[in-house]
PDB file with SEQRES, HELIX, SHEET and CRYST1 records, atoms N, CA, C and O in Angstrom:
SEQRES   1 A   79  UNK UNK UNK UNK UNK UNK UNK UNK UNK UNK UNK UNK UNK          
SEQRES   2 A   79  UNK UNK UNK UNK UNK UNK UNK UNK UNK UNK UNK UNK UNK          
SEQRES   3 A   79  UNK UNK UNK UNK UNK UNK UNK UNK UNK UNK UNK UNK UNK          
SEQRES   4 A   79  UNK UNK UNK UNK UNK UNK UNK UNK UNK UNK UNK UNK UNK          
SEQRES   5 A   79  UNK UNK UNK UNK UNK UNK UNK UNK UNK UNK UNK UNK UNK          
SEQRES   6 A   79  UNK UNK UNK UNK UNK UNK UNK UNK UNK UNK UNK UNK UNK          
SEQRES   7 A   79  UNK                                                          
HELIX    1 AA1 UNK A   12  UNK A   14  5                                   3    
HELIX    2 AA2 UNK A   15  UNK A   24  1                                  10    
HELIX    3 AA3 UNK A   36  UNK A   38  5                                   3    
HELIX    4 AA4 UNK A   50  UNK A   63  1                                  14    
SHEET    1 AA1 4 UNK A  30  UNK A  35  0                                        
SHEET    2 AA1 4 UNK A  40  UNK A  46 -1                                        
SHEET    3 AA1 4 UNK A   3  UNK A  10 -1                                        
SHEET    4 AA1 4 UNK A  67  UNK A  74 -1                                        
CRYST1    1.000    1.000    1.000  90.00  90.00  90.00 P 1           1          
ATOM      1  N   UNK A   1     -36.795 -16.924 -88.250  1.00  0.00           N  
ATOM      2  CA  UNK A   1     -35.554 -16.670 -89.156  1.00  0.00           C  
ATOM      3  C   UNK A   1     -35.957 -16.587 -90.526  1.00  0.00           C  
ATOM      4  O   UNK A   1     -36.377 -17.590 -91.103  1.00  0.00           O  
ATOM      5  N   UNK A   2     -35.862 -15.442 -91.116  1.00  0.00           N  
ATOM      6  CA  UNK A   2     -36.300 -15.167 -92.532  1.00  0.00           C  
ATOM      7  C   UNK A   2     -35.011 -15.294 -93.421  1.00  0.00           C  
ATOM      8  O   UNK A   2     -33.874 -15.139 -92.976  1.00  0.00           O  
ATOM      9  N   UNK A   3     -35.322 -15.601 -94.766  1.00  0.00           N  
ATOM     10  CA  UNK A   3     -34.198 -15.656 -95.747  1.00  0.00           C  
ATOM     11  C   UNK A   3     -33.900 -14.200 -96.098  1.00  0.00           C  
ATOM     12  O   UNK A   3     -34.800 -13.360 -96.119  1.00  0.00           O  
ATOM     13  N   UNK A   4     -32.616 -13.909 -96.376  1.00  0.00           N  
ATOM     14  CA  UNK A   4     -32.153 -12.562 -96.725  1.00  0.00           C  
ATOM     15  C   UNK A   4     -31.298 -12.647 -97.936  1.00  0.00           C  
ATOM     16  O   UNK A   4     -30.661 -13.685 -98.115  1.00  0.00           O  
ATOM     17  N   UNK A   5     -31.217 -11.694 -98.765  1.00  0.00           N  
ATOM     18  CA  UNK A   5     -30.331 -11.715 -99.975  1.00  0.00           C  
ATOM     19  C   UNK A   5     -29.548 -10.430-100.152  1.00  0.00           C  
ATOM     20  O   UNK A   5     -29.986  -9.332 -99.808  1.00  0.00           O  
ATOM     21  N   UNK A   6     -28.387 -10.628-100.696  1.00  0.00           N  
ATOM     22  CA  UNK A   6     -27.511  -9.535-101.104  1.00  0.00           C  
ATOM     23  C   UNK A   6     -27.247  -9.617-102.633  1.00  0.00           C  
ATOM     24  O   UNK A   6     -26.821 -10.653-103.143  1.00  0.00           O  
ATOM     25  N   UNK A   7     -27.510  -8.505-103.341  1.00  0.00           N  
ATOM     26  CA  UNK A   7     -27.307  -8.532-104.755  1.00  0.00           C  
ATOM     27  C   UNK A   7     -25.886  -7.885-104.810  1.00  0.00           C  
ATOM     28  O   UNK A   7     -25.594  -6.837-104.234  1.00  0.00           O  
ATOM     29  N   UNK A   8     -25.056  -8.619-105.558  1.00  0.00           N  
ATOM     30  CA  UNK A   8     -23.594  -8.262-105.578  1.00  0.00           C  
ATOM     31  C   UNK A   8     -23.126  -7.969-107.094  1.00  0.00           C  
ATOM     32  O   UNK A   8     -23.596  -8.526-108.087  1.00  0.00           O  
ATOM     33  N   UNK A   9     -22.188  -7.065-107.086  1.00  0.00           N  
ATOM     34  CA  UNK A   9     -21.532  -6.734-108.438  1.00  0.00           C  
ATOM     35  C   UNK A   9     -20.143  -7.022-108.292  1.00  0.00           C  
ATOM     36  O   UNK A   9     -19.524  -6.630-107.303  1.00  0.00           O  
ATOM     37  N   UNK A  10     -19.547  -7.756-109.314  1.00  0.00           N  
ATOM     38  CA  UNK A  10     -18.103  -8.019-109.246  1.00  0.00           C  
ATOM     39  C   UNK A  10     -17.600  -8.173-110.688  1.00  0.00           C  
ATOM     40  O   UNK A  10     -18.317  -7.905-111.652  1.00  0.00           O  
ATOM     41  N   UNK A  11     -16.462  -8.572-110.785  1.00  0.00           N  
ATOM     42  CA  UNK A  11     -15.827  -8.982-112.113  1.00  0.00           C  
ATOM     43  C   UNK A  11     -16.077 -10.448-112.451  1.00  0.00           C  
ATOM     44  O   UNK A  11     -16.006 -11.298-111.565  1.00  0.00           O  
ATOM     45  N   UNK A  12     -16.339 -10.730-113.582  1.00  0.00           N  
ATOM     46  CA  UNK A  12     -16.612 -12.173-114.041  1.00  0.00           C  
ATOM     47  C   UNK A  12     -15.484 -13.089-113.483  1.00  0.00           C  
ATOM     48  O   UNK A  12     -15.789 -14.178-112.997  1.00  0.00           O  
ATOM     49  N   UNK A  13     -14.255 -12.697-113.538  1.00  0.00           N  
ATOM     50  CA  UNK A  13     -13.203 -13.609-113.139  1.00  0.00           C  
ATOM     51  C   UNK A  13     -13.101 -13.822-111.592  1.00  0.00           C  
ATOM     52  O   UNK A  13     -12.331 -14.663-111.128  1.00  0.00           O  
ATOM     53  N   UNK A  14     -13.912 -13.022-110.795  1.00  0.00           N  
ATOM     54  CA  UNK A  14     -13.859 -13.128-109.342  1.00  0.00           C  
ATOM     55  C   UNK A  14     -15.015 -13.968-108.856  1.00  0.00           C  
ATOM     56  O   UNK A  14     -15.092 -14.219-107.653  1.00  0.00           O  
ATOM     57  N   UNK A  15     -15.952 -14.437-109.735  1.00  0.00           N  
ATOM     58  CA  UNK A  15     -17.170 -15.114-109.291  1.00  0.00           C  
ATOM     59  C   UNK A  15     -16.900 -16.392-108.584  1.00  0.00           C  
ATOM     60  O   UNK A  15     -17.537 -16.708-107.579  1.00  0.00           O  
ATOM     61  N   UNK A  16     -15.902 -17.179-109.131  1.00  0.00           N  
ATOM     62  CA  UNK A  16     -15.531 -18.500-108.571  1.00  0.00           C  
ATOM     63  C   UNK A  16     -14.928 -18.290-107.108  1.00  0.00           C  
ATOM     64  O   UNK A  16     -15.257 -18.972-106.137  1.00  0.00           O  
ATOM     65  N   UNK A  17     -14.028 -17.282-107.087  1.00  0.00           N  
ATOM     66  CA  UNK A  17     -13.414 -17.033-105.803  1.00  0.00           C  
ATOM     67  C   UNK A  17     -14.406 -16.600-104.717  1.00  0.00           C  
ATOM     68  O   UNK A  17     -14.245 -16.966-103.553  1.00  0.00           O  
ATOM     69  N   UNK A  18     -15.405 -15.840-105.082  1.00  0.00           N  
ATOM     70  CA  UNK A  18     -16.462 -15.503-104.079  1.00  0.00           C  
ATOM     71  C   UNK A  18     -17.199 -16.676-103.624  1.00  0.00           C  
ATOM     72  O   UNK A  18     -17.443 -16.871-102.434  1.00  0.00           O  
ATOM     73  N   UNK A  19     -17.578 -17.510-104.626  1.00  0.00           N  
ATOM     74  CA  UNK A  19     -18.187 -18.760-104.306  1.00  0.00           C  
ATOM     75  C   UNK A  19     -17.536 -19.651-103.333  1.00  0.00           C  
ATOM     76  O   UNK A  19     -18.130 -20.186-102.397  1.00  0.00           O  
ATOM     77  N   UNK A  20     -16.183 -19.797-103.623  1.00  0.00           N  
ATOM     78  CA  UNK A  20     -15.325 -20.606-102.708  1.00  0.00           C  
ATOM     79  C   UNK A  20     -15.288 -20.096-101.391  1.00  0.00           C  
ATOM     80  O   UNK A  20     -15.442 -20.867-100.443  1.00  0.00           O  
ATOM     81  N   UNK A  21     -15.093 -18.820-101.211  1.00  0.00           N  
ATOM     82  CA  UNK A  21     -15.049 -18.118 -99.981  1.00  0.00           C  
ATOM     83  C   UNK A  21     -16.321 -18.394 -99.211  1.00  0.00           C  
ATOM     84  O   UNK A  21     -16.272 -18.780 -98.043  1.00  0.00           O  
ATOM     85  N   UNK A  22     -17.412 -18.209 -99.827  1.00  0.00           N  
ATOM     86  CA  UNK A  22     -18.775 -18.512 -99.078  1.00  0.00           C  
ATOM     87  C   UNK A  22     -18.958 -19.945 -98.807  1.00  0.00           C  
ATOM     88  O   UNK A  22     -19.549 -20.248 -97.770  1.00  0.00           O  
ATOM     89  N   UNK A  23     -18.535 -20.865 -99.591  1.00  0.00           N  
ATOM     90  CA  UNK A  23     -18.526 -22.259 -99.272  1.00  0.00           C  
ATOM     91  C   UNK A  23     -17.711 -22.607 -98.075  1.00  0.00           C  
ATOM     92  O   UNK A  23     -18.044 -23.539 -97.343  1.00  0.00           O  
ATOM     93  N   UNK A  24     -16.655 -21.885 -97.858  1.00  0.00           N  
ATOM     94  CA  UNK A  24     -15.781 -22.131 -96.706  1.00  0.00           C  
ATOM     95  C   UNK A  24     -16.470 -21.635 -95.462  1.00  0.00           C  
ATOM     96  O   UNK A  24     -16.136 -22.117 -94.379  1.00  0.00           O  
ATOM     97  N   UNK A  25     -17.364 -20.752 -95.527  1.00  0.00           N  
ATOM     98  CA  UNK A  25     -18.235 -20.448 -94.367  1.00  0.00           C  
ATOM     99  C   UNK A  25     -19.508 -21.357 -94.405  1.00  0.00           C  
ATOM    100  O   UNK A  25     -20.617 -20.864 -94.612  1.00  0.00           O  
ATOM    101  N   UNK A  26     -19.354 -22.470 -94.233  1.00  0.00           N  
ATOM    102  CA  UNK A  26     -20.474 -23.483 -94.305  1.00  0.00           C  
ATOM    103  C   UNK A  26     -21.762 -22.976 -93.583  1.00  0.00           C  
ATOM    104  O   UNK A  26     -21.788 -22.720 -92.380  1.00  0.00           O  
ATOM    105  N   UNK A  27     -22.753 -22.862 -94.369  1.00  0.00           N  
ATOM    106  CA  UNK A  27     -24.079 -22.535 -93.906  1.00  0.00           C  
ATOM    107  C   UNK A  27     -24.442 -21.020 -93.739  1.00  0.00           C  
ATOM    108  O   UNK A  27     -25.565 -20.693 -93.356  1.00  0.00           O  
ATOM    109  N   UNK A  28     -23.430 -20.066 -94.047  1.00  0.00           N  
ATOM    110  CA  UNK A  28     -23.662 -18.726 -93.947  1.00  0.00           C  
ATOM    111  C   UNK A  28     -24.489 -18.181 -95.085  1.00  0.00           C  
ATOM    112  O   UNK A  28     -25.446 -17.426 -94.918  1.00  0.00           O  
ATOM    113  N   UNK A  29     -24.056 -18.616 -96.258  1.00  0.00           N  
ATOM    114  CA  UNK A  29     -24.768 -18.087 -97.571  1.00  0.00           C  
ATOM    115  C   UNK A  29     -24.483 -18.942 -98.701  1.00  0.00           C  
ATOM    116  O   UNK A  29     -23.471 -19.639 -98.773  1.00  0.00           O  
ATOM    117  N   UNK A  30     -25.482 -18.876 -99.675  1.00  0.00           N  
ATOM    118  CA  UNK A  30     -25.347 -19.607-100.897  1.00  0.00           C  
ATOM    119  C   UNK A  30     -25.227 -18.657-102.100  1.00  0.00           C  
ATOM    120  O   UNK A  30     -26.017 -17.716-102.170  1.00  0.00           O  
ATOM    121  N   UNK A  31     -24.329 -18.830-103.016  1.00  0.00           N  
ATOM    122  CA  UNK A  31     -24.037 -17.872-104.120  1.00  0.00           C  
ATOM    123  C   UNK A  31     -24.874 -18.475-105.322  1.00  0.00           C  
ATOM    124  O   UNK A  31     -24.907 -19.674-105.599  1.00  0.00           O  
ATOM    125  N   UNK A  32     -25.500 -17.538-105.951  1.00  0.00           N  
ATOM    126  CA  UNK A  32     -26.263 -17.773-107.189  1.00  0.00           C  
ATOM    127  C   UNK A  32     -25.765 -16.790-108.154  1.00  0.00           C  
ATOM    128  O   UNK A  32     -25.763 -15.598-107.848  1.00  0.00           O  
ATOM    129  N   UNK A  33     -25.301 -17.229-109.406  1.00  0.00           N  
ATOM    130  CA  UNK A  33     -24.792 -16.339-110.422  1.00  0.00           C  
ATOM    131  C   UNK A  33     -26.137 -15.934-111.172  1.00  0.00           C  
ATOM    132  O   UNK A  33     -26.918 -16.792-111.581  1.00  0.00           O  
ATOM    133  N   UNK A  34     -26.340 -14.660-111.313  1.00  0.00           N  
ATOM    134  CA  UNK A  34     -27.516 -14.183-112.129  1.00  0.00           C  
ATOM    135  C   UNK A  34     -27.051 -14.007-113.611  1.00  0.00           C  
ATOM    136  O   UNK A  34     -27.669 -14.488-114.560  1.00  0.00           O  
ATOM    137  N   UNK A  35     -25.966 -13.314-113.715  1.00  0.00           N  
ATOM    138  CA  UNK A  35     -25.415 -13.060-115.065  1.00  0.00           C  
ATOM    139  C   UNK A  35     -23.908 -12.933-115.004  1.00  0.00           C  
ATOM    140  O   UNK A  35     -23.358 -11.889-114.654  1.00  0.00           O  
ATOM    141  N   UNK A  36     -23.222 -14.091-115.376  1.00  0.00           N  
ATOM    142  CA  UNK A  36     -21.815 -14.160-115.300  1.00  0.00           C  
ATOM    143  C   UNK A  36     -21.116 -13.044-116.055  1.00  0.00           C  
ATOM    144  O   UNK A  36     -20.186 -12.432-115.529  1.00  0.00           O  
ATOM    145  N   UNK A  37     -21.557 -12.764-117.302  1.00  0.00           N  
ATOM    146  CA  UNK A  37     -20.902 -11.870-118.088  1.00  0.00           C  
ATOM    147  C   UNK A  37     -20.832 -10.407-117.414  1.00  0.00           C  
ATOM    148  O   UNK A  37     -19.892  -9.631-117.586  1.00  0.00           O  
ATOM    149  N   UNK A  38     -21.918 -10.159-116.656  1.00  0.00           N  
ATOM    150  CA  UNK A  38     -21.992  -8.768-116.047  1.00  0.00           C  
ATOM    151  C   UNK A  38     -21.437  -8.801-114.636  1.00  0.00           C  
ATOM    152  O   UNK A  38     -21.208  -7.749-114.040  1.00  0.00           O  
ATOM    153  N   UNK A  39     -21.202 -10.063-114.056  1.00  0.00           N  
ATOM    154  CA  UNK A  39     -20.678 -10.080-112.696  1.00  0.00           C  
ATOM    155  C   UNK A  39     -21.749  -9.971-111.655  1.00  0.00           C  
ATOM    156  O   UNK A  39     -21.496  -9.567-110.520  1.00  0.00           O  
ATOM    157  N   UNK A  40     -22.981 -10.345-112.055  1.00  0.00           N  
ATOM    158  CA  UNK A  40     -24.154 -10.156-111.129  1.00  0.00           C  
ATOM    159  C   UNK A  40     -24.305 -11.521-110.377  1.00  0.00           C  
ATOM    160  O   UNK A  40     -24.386 -12.611-110.942  1.00  0.00           O  
ATOM    161  N   UNK A  41     -24.334 -11.305-108.994  1.00  0.00           N  
ATOM    162  CA  UNK A  41     -24.551 -12.356-108.195  1.00  0.00           C  
ATOM    163  C   UNK A  41     -25.584 -12.104-107.057  1.00  0.00           C  
ATOM    164  O   UNK A  41     -25.836 -10.948-106.716  1.00  0.00           O  
ATOM    165  N   UNK A  42     -26.185 -13.171-106.467  1.00  0.00           N  
ATOM    166  CA  UNK A  42     -26.954 -13.030-105.338  1.00  0.00           C  
ATOM    167  C   UNK A  42     -26.380 -14.015-104.213  1.00  0.00           C  
ATOM    168  O   UNK A  42     -26.030 -15.154-104.520  1.00  0.00           O  
ATOM    169  N   UNK A  43     -26.300 -13.565-102.977  1.00  0.00           N  
ATOM    170  CA  UNK A  43     -25.908 -14.350-102.020  1.00  0.00           C  
ATOM    171  C   UNK A  43     -27.207 -14.436-101.134  1.00  0.00           C  
ATOM    172  O   UNK A  43     -27.675 -13.423-100.615  1.00  0.00           O  
ATOM    173  N   UNK A  44     -27.766 -15.669-100.982  1.00  0.00           N  
ATOM    174  CA  UNK A  44     -28.891 -15.975-100.162  1.00  0.00           C  
ATOM    175  C   UNK A  44     -28.470 -16.473 -98.850  1.00  0.00           C  
ATOM    176  O   UNK A  44     -27.706 -17.436 -98.774  1.00  0.00           O  
ATOM    177  N   UNK A  45     -28.972 -15.810 -97.701  1.00  0.00           N  
ATOM    178  CA  UNK A  45     -28.512 -16.191 -96.407  1.00  0.00           C  
ATOM    179  C   UNK A  45     -29.828 -16.135 -95.566  1.00  0.00           C  
ATOM    180  O   UNK A  45     -30.949 -16.302 -96.047  1.00  0.00           O  
ATOM    181  N   UNK A  46     -29.562 -15.884 -94.281  1.00  0.00           N  
ATOM    182  CA  UNK A  46     -30.680 -15.717 -93.301  1.00  0.00           C  
ATOM    183  C   UNK A  46     -30.566 -14.338 -92.596  1.00  0.00           C  
ATOM    184  O   UNK A  46     -29.498 -13.728 -92.633  1.00  0.00           O  
ATOM    185  N   UNK A  47     -31.612 -13.859 -91.979  1.00  0.00           N  
ATOM    186  CA  UNK A  47     -31.424 -12.639 -91.172  1.00  0.00           C  
ATOM    187  C   UNK A  47     -30.467 -12.886 -90.027  1.00  0.00           C  
ATOM    188  O   UNK A  47     -29.847 -11.936 -89.549  1.00  0.00           O  
ATOM    189  N   UNK A  48     -30.325 -14.037 -89.593  1.00  0.00           N  
ATOM    190  CA  UNK A  48     -29.385 -14.280 -88.619  1.00  0.00           C  
ATOM    191  C   UNK A  48     -27.835 -14.182 -88.980  1.00  0.00           C  
ATOM    192  O   UNK A  48     -26.981 -13.962 -88.120  1.00  0.00           O  
ATOM    193  N   UNK A  49     -27.568 -14.355 -90.261  1.00  0.00           N  
ATOM    194  CA  UNK A  49     -26.283 -14.353 -90.873  1.00  0.00           C  
ATOM    195  C   UNK A  49     -25.990 -13.087 -91.725  1.00  0.00           C  
ATOM    196  O   UNK A  49     -24.908 -12.931 -92.291  1.00  0.00           O  
ATOM    197  N   UNK A  50     -26.968 -12.225 -91.784  1.00  0.00           N  
ATOM    198  CA  UNK A  50     -26.728 -11.119 -92.744  1.00  0.00           C  
ATOM    199  C   UNK A  50     -25.592 -10.126 -92.382  1.00  0.00           C  
ATOM    200  O   UNK A  50     -25.096  -9.433 -93.271  1.00  0.00           O  
ATOM    201  N   UNK A  51     -25.197 -10.047 -91.181  1.00  0.00           N  
ATOM    202  CA  UNK A  51     -24.138  -9.165 -90.653  1.00  0.00           C  
ATOM    203  C   UNK A  51     -22.822  -9.964 -91.130  1.00  0.00           C  
ATOM    204  O   UNK A  51     -21.870  -9.360 -91.624  1.00  0.00           O  
ATOM    205  N   UNK A  52     -22.829 -11.247 -90.964  1.00  0.00           N  
ATOM    206  CA  UNK A  52     -21.629 -12.133 -91.315  1.00  0.00           C  
ATOM    207  C   UNK A  52     -21.376 -11.877 -92.814  1.00  0.00           C  
ATOM    208  O   UNK A  52     -20.279 -11.463 -93.188  1.00  0.00           O  
ATOM    209  N   UNK A  53     -22.437 -12.135 -93.720  1.00  0.00           N  
ATOM    210  CA  UNK A  53     -22.247 -12.056 -95.112  1.00  0.00           C  
ATOM    211  C   UNK A  53     -21.715 -10.584 -95.478  1.00  0.00           C  
ATOM    212  O   UNK A  53     -20.748 -10.451 -96.228  1.00  0.00           O  
ATOM    213  N   UNK A  54     -22.370  -9.511 -94.931  1.00  0.00           N  
ATOM    214  CA  UNK A  54     -21.893  -8.161 -95.159  1.00  0.00           C  
ATOM    215  C   UNK A  54     -20.400  -7.975 -94.855  1.00  0.00           C  
ATOM    216  O   UNK A  54     -19.638  -7.367 -95.606  1.00  0.00           O  
ATOM    217  N   UNK A  55     -20.044  -8.542 -93.705  1.00  0.00           N  
ATOM    218  CA  UNK A  55     -18.643  -8.462 -93.224  1.00  0.00           C  
ATOM    219  C   UNK A  55     -17.661  -9.124 -94.258  1.00  0.00           C  
ATOM    220  O   UNK A  55     -16.583  -8.626 -94.584  1.00  0.00           O  
ATOM    221  N   UNK A  56     -18.170 -10.312 -94.733  1.00  0.00           N  
ATOM    222  CA  UNK A  56     -17.328 -11.067 -95.551  1.00  0.00           C  
ATOM    223  C   UNK A  56     -17.187 -10.349 -96.919  1.00  0.00           C  
ATOM    224  O   UNK A  56     -16.080 -10.276 -97.452  1.00  0.00           O  
ATOM    225  N   UNK A  57     -18.238  -9.844 -97.467  1.00  0.00           N  
ATOM    226  CA  UNK A  57     -18.088  -9.090 -98.734  1.00  0.00           C  
ATOM    227  C   UNK A  57     -17.305  -7.781 -98.641  1.00  0.00           C  
ATOM    228  O   UNK A  57     -16.531  -7.429 -99.531  1.00  0.00           O  
ATOM    229  N   UNK A  58     -17.539  -7.061 -97.513  1.00  0.00           N  
ATOM    230  CA  UNK A  58     -16.759  -5.914 -97.341  1.00  0.00           C  
ATOM    231  C   UNK A  58     -15.183  -6.145 -97.117  1.00  0.00           C  
ATOM    232  O   UNK A  58     -14.319  -5.357 -97.503  1.00  0.00           O  
ATOM    233  N   UNK A  59     -14.958  -7.286 -96.470  1.00  0.00           N  
ATOM    234  CA  UNK A  59     -13.458  -7.596 -96.259  1.00  0.00           C  
ATOM    235  C   UNK A  59     -12.906  -8.054 -97.606  1.00  0.00           C  
ATOM    236  O   UNK A  59     -11.757  -7.720 -97.897  1.00  0.00           O  
ATOM    237  N   UNK A  60     -13.605  -8.766 -98.424  1.00  0.00           N  
ATOM    238  CA  UNK A  60     -13.228  -9.205 -99.732  1.00  0.00           C  
ATOM    239  C   UNK A  60     -12.843  -7.961-100.591  1.00  0.00           C  
ATOM    240  O   UNK A  60     -11.831  -7.919-101.291  1.00  0.00           O  
ATOM    241  N   UNK A  61     -13.766  -6.935-100.465  1.00  0.00           N  
ATOM    242  CA  UNK A  61     -13.590  -5.670-101.315  1.00  0.00           C  
ATOM    243  C   UNK A  61     -12.346  -4.938-100.735  1.00  0.00           C  
ATOM    244  O   UNK A  61     -11.575  -4.372-101.510  1.00  0.00           O  
ATOM    245  N   UNK A  62     -12.135  -4.933 -99.432  1.00  0.00           N  
ATOM    246  CA  UNK A  62     -10.954  -4.123 -98.929  1.00  0.00           C  
ATOM    247  C   UNK A  62      -9.611  -4.754 -99.232  1.00  0.00           C  
ATOM    248  O   UNK A  62      -8.637  -4.034 -99.448  1.00  0.00           O  
ATOM    249  N   UNK A  63      -9.526  -6.081 -99.258  1.00  0.00           N  
ATOM    250  CA  UNK A  63      -8.256  -6.844 -99.351  1.00  0.00           C  
ATOM    251  C   UNK A  63      -7.966  -7.547-100.498  1.00  0.00           C  
ATOM    252  O   UNK A  63      -6.786  -7.720-100.802  1.00  0.00           O  
ATOM    253  N   UNK A  64      -9.018  -8.059-101.306  1.00  0.00           N  
ATOM    254  CA  UNK A  64      -8.675  -8.983-102.280  1.00  0.00           C  
ATOM    255  C   UNK A  64      -9.176  -8.685-103.662  1.00  0.00           C  
ATOM    256  O   UNK A  64      -8.401  -8.735-104.617  1.00  0.00           O  
ATOM    257  N   UNK A  65     -10.614  -8.336-103.826  1.00  0.00           N  
ATOM    258  CA  UNK A  65     -11.080  -8.239-105.128  1.00  0.00           C  
ATOM    259  C   UNK A  65     -12.143  -7.057-105.084  1.00  0.00           C  
ATOM    260  O   UNK A  65     -12.623  -6.681-104.015  1.00  0.00           O  
ATOM    261  N   UNK A  66     -12.463  -6.529-106.235  1.00  0.00           N  
ATOM    262  CA  UNK A  66     -13.509  -5.647-106.468  1.00  0.00           C  
ATOM    263  C   UNK A  66     -14.901  -6.247-106.318  1.00  0.00           C  
ATOM    264  O   UNK A  66     -15.304  -7.050-107.159  1.00  0.00           O  
ATOM    265  N   UNK A  67     -15.604  -5.909-105.343  1.00  0.00           N  
ATOM    266  CA  UNK A  67     -16.920  -6.446-105.164  1.00  0.00           C  
ATOM    267  C   UNK A  67     -17.755  -5.559-104.282  1.00  0.00           C  
ATOM    268  O   UNK A  67     -17.345  -5.162-103.191  1.00  0.00           O  
ATOM    269  N   UNK A  68     -18.901  -5.264-104.761  1.00  0.00           N  
ATOM    270  CA  UNK A  68     -19.799  -4.371-103.994  1.00  0.00           C  
ATOM    271  C   UNK A  68     -21.252  -4.899-103.732  1.00  0.00           C  
ATOM    272  O   UNK A  68     -21.757  -5.695-104.523  1.00  0.00           O  
ATOM    273  N   UNK A  69     -21.854  -4.502-102.737  1.00  0.00           N  
ATOM    274  CA  UNK A  69     -23.251  -4.899-102.442  1.00  0.00           C  
ATOM    275  C   UNK A  69     -24.084  -3.835-103.157  1.00  0.00           C  
ATOM    276  O   UNK A  69     -24.003  -2.660-102.797  1.00  0.00           O  
ATOM    277  N   UNK A  70     -24.853  -4.196-104.123  1.00  0.00           N  
ATOM    278  CA  UNK A  70     -25.745  -3.238-104.829  1.00  0.00           C  
ATOM    279  C   UNK A  70     -26.999  -2.931-104.075  1.00  0.00           C  
ATOM    280  O   UNK A  70     -27.397  -1.779-103.904  1.00  0.00           O  
ATOM    281  N   UNK A  71     -27.584  -3.955-103.646  1.00  0.00           N  
ATOM    282  CA  UNK A  71     -28.735  -3.889-102.665  1.00  0.00           C  
ATOM    283  C   UNK A  71     -28.883  -5.037-101.818  1.00  0.00           C  
ATOM    284  O   UNK A  71     -28.242  -6.056-102.076  1.00  0.00           O  
ATOM    285  N   UNK A  72     -29.714  -4.980-100.764  1.00  0.00           N  
ATOM    286  CA  UNK A  72     -29.979  -6.118 -99.988  1.00  0.00           C  
ATOM    287  C   UNK A  72     -31.403  -5.987 -99.288  1.00  0.00           C  
ATOM    288  O   UNK A  72     -31.978  -4.908 -99.141  1.00  0.00           O  
ATOM    289  N   UNK A  73     -31.859  -7.114 -98.909  1.00  0.00           N  
ATOM    290  CA  UNK A  73     -33.135  -7.139 -98.246  1.00  0.00           C  
ATOM    291  C   UNK A  73     -33.702  -8.536 -98.126  1.00  0.00           C  
ATOM    292  O   UNK A  73     -33.009  -9.492 -98.475  1.00  0.00           O  
ATOM    293  N   UNK A  74     -34.890  -8.701 -97.665  1.00  0.00           N  
ATOM    294  CA  UNK A  74     -35.586 -10.026 -97.566  1.00  0.00           C  
ATOM    295  C   UNK A  74     -35.506 -10.585 -98.796  1.00  0.00           C  
ATOM    296  O   UNK A  74     -35.697  -9.907 -99.805  1.00  0.00           O  
ATOM    297  N   UNK A  75     -35.207 -11.909 -98.843  1.00  0.00           N  
ATOM    298  CA  UNK A  75     -35.154 -12.799-100.043  1.00  0.00           C  
ATOM    299  C   UNK A  75     -36.337 -12.791-100.798  1.00  0.00           C  
ATOM    300  O   UNK A  75     -37.432 -13.013-100.282  1.00  0.00           O  
ATOM    301  N   UNK A  76     -36.156 -12.512-102.167  1.00  0.00           N  
ATOM    302  CA  UNK A  76     -37.216 -12.379-103.169  1.00  0.00           C  
ATOM    303  C   UNK A  76     -37.915 -13.691-103.448  1.00  0.00           C  
ATOM    304  O   UNK A  76     -39.057 -13.710-103.905  1.00  0.00           O  
ATOM    305  N   UNK A  77     -37.184 -14.858-103.156  1.00  0.00           N  
ATOM    306  CA  UNK A  77     -37.722 -16.200-103.402  1.00  0.00           C  
ATOM    307  C   UNK A  77     -37.095 -16.701-104.768  1.00  0.00           C  
ATOM    308  O   UNK A  77     -37.229 -17.878-105.100  1.00  0.00           O  
ATOM    309  N   UNK A  78     -36.452 -15.848-105.505  1.00  0.00           N  
ATOM    310  CA  UNK A  78     -35.853 -16.204-106.795  1.00  0.00           C  
ATOM    311  C   UNK A  78     -34.441 -16.860-106.611  1.00  0.00           C  
ATOM    312  O   UNK A  78     -33.576 -16.377-105.880  1.00  0.00           O  
ATOM    313  N   UNK A  79     -34.293 -17.993-107.335  1.00  0.00           N  
ATOM    314  CA  UNK A  79     -32.987 -18.685-107.218  1.00  0.00           C  
ATOM    315  C   UNK A  79     -32.485 -18.463-108.581  1.00  0.00           C  
ATOM    316  O   UNK A  79     -31.383 -18.898-108.912  1.00  0.00           O  
TER     317      UNK A  79                                                      
END                                                                             
């Protein structure tokens, strides 16, 4: 099981909401804020949960907030 990351772009005011949603899905992914002013986040997960994270982010974008996956791939090791 490898670590996997999603680089996310959102609005600054939605960062906490995304973090809370991911916390509710215990163990699926960890949110790291790269640049709060720019709305740059990374969600670190595993290859086993990557489809779940993608589904969560896409669902958030469809129903609740503006959020998009900028890129994804194996975790770079950077927190």
